[in-house]
N, C-alpha and C positions, 0 to 999 in steps of 0.2 A: 596533584592528581590531574590526569589529562582530561580534556574536554570530552563531553559525551554527545555522540550523534547517533541517529538511527537511520536505517534504510527500510522503507516500506515497499514491498514488491506488489505491483499492480499488473496482473497477468493478462489483461483484456486487450485483444487486438482484432482488427478487422480481417487481416490475413497474416499468415506467417511468412516472414522474410527468409530467404534461403540462407542467409549468413547468421541468423539469430540463434544464440545458444541459451537464451532465457527460457524459463518455464512460462509458456503462454497458452492461452485458450482463444479460439476464434468462434464467432457466432454464439457466444454464451454471455452476452451482456445482461441477460435476465438473472444471472447469478451475482451481479454486482452488490445488491443490497445484503445478501447473505454473507458474501465475502467481507464486505466492509464491517458488518456486525461482528464478525470474528476478529477482525483487526482491532476494532474498538474494545472488545473484551481483552485482547492482549495489551493494549495501551493502558486500560484501567488496571489490570493485574500488575504490570511492570511499574506503573506510577506509584504503587504502594510499596514495591520492593526496592526501588532505587530512588534515593532521596536527592540525588544530584540533578540539577536542571539540565535540560537539553540545550546544546548550542547549535545543532543543525539537524534538519530532517531532509532526507533525500527520498524522493519518490521515483521509482523506475521499474524496469522490467519489460512490460508490454508497451502499451501506448497509454500512458496515464491520462491523456486528454480525453479518452473514451469514457472515463468515469463520469457519471452523472453529477450534477451540481449538489443534489441532496447528500450524496455519499461524501463529497468533499467537505461539506458543512459538518457532517457527523464526525469525520476524522479530525478536522482542524479544531 
């Protein structure tokens, strides 16, 4: 059975780059906590459905470094 990895999309950006095709939002950092709460709900759901351990987690999309430290703690 192949290794299991996940991708978590973090859409928060300061501005939109002209070359970017990702789904991103600008000036909406206030939505971070609600977004991460939804991500955490997904993580909890899938952790019960899939019994195989993760071998990798990739964070991408917008600018993941814009996420506040409390949100990172909650996801990790």
